[in-house]
N, C-alpha and C positions, 0 to 999 in steps of 0.2 A: 702850351698844347701845340702851337704852330711850330715850334721848334722841334719837337718830338716827330711830327709829321714830316718836316722838311728833311730831317735826319733819315728816317724810315725810307722815305722817297728816294733820297741820294743812294742810300745803300741799295735799295731795289733796282734802280737804274744802273749803278756801277755794276752789280752782279749780273744783270742781264747783258751788258756790254761785254763783260770778261767771258761769260759762258756761251755768247752767240758767235763769238771769233771762230772762224773756220780755220782749220789747220791747212797750210799749204800742201797742194798735191806734190806727190813724189812719183817719179818715173824711174824704174830700175830695170836694168838688163843684165842676165847673166849669160855669158857666152862660154860655150865648151868648144875649145880648138882642137881639130884632129887633123893629122897628116894623111892626105889621102893615099900617099904611096905605102905607107906602113899600117895604116888604120888605127894608130895610136894616138893618144892624147900628146899634144906638142907643148912642151914648156919653152918659155922665152920669146914667145911670138909677140911681136911689136903690134899693138892693136890701137888704132887711132880712130876717133869718132869726129864726125863734121856733119854740117848740114848745108844742103845745096838750095838756098833761097836768095832772092835777089834783095840786096841791102839789109842784111842782118844787123841787128842792134850790136852793141858792144857787150851788153848784158847777156844777150842771147849766146854770143860767140864764147865769151868767158865761161859759160855753163856748159855749152855743148861740146867745145873743141877740148878733148881730153886724150891723152895718150897713156896706155897702161902696157903691161907685159903679162902674159899668162903665167900661171904658177906651175908647180911640178905636175898637177893634174889636167892641165890644159885649160884651166878656168881662169877667167877674168870677169870682173863685175863692174858695172857702171852705174851712177846715180845721177839723175838730172832733175832740174827744177822746172823745166819748160816742156810743153807739149810739142813735138817735132817728129819729122820723119828723118830718122839719122842713117847716116851712111858710115858704115864701118870699113876700115880698110886694115888688112891683116898682111904682116910681111915678116919672113926670115931671110934678110938680104944675102947672108953669107951663104945659104943654101939655095938660093933663087927660088923660093916658094912663096906663093902669094894667095890671098883670098879676099873676098868681099861680101858684104850683104847689106840690104837696106831694111831698117826696122822702124816700124811705127810705134812710138810709145803710147801706153795707155796709163791714165792716170791711177795712182795708187795700186798697180799691178806690177808684178815682176814677169818680164819676159824671158823665157829660156830658149836659148837658140844654140843649135849645133852648127859650126862652120868649118868647112874643109880648107885646108891650104893645099895649093897644087904646085907642081914644078912648072916653070914657064915655058919649058920646052915642048 
């Protein structure tokens, strides 16, 4: 009888542990890049994410510091594991066009943001 109760207790405790584990939060950002001059989506824009905090950990930097390029529709998506205020820098060096934005990440939500790139002149 004790053996059966021990097994039932073990299975119950194990199942409680497995089903009580919370999934990790996910932080997503979708950026649409538009050329301010032409008012059209801009392909191939270099988009870099970073964070401005004092003494960030390597784990945080490995997650936050990402570089991507916008697609043919001017879209680029990022996914992070940490909550942070992210600074995005956008550049088309050969055309002298730049943009920037600061975005506060929200747990388990996708932030949609339109960012213009401007000529430096």
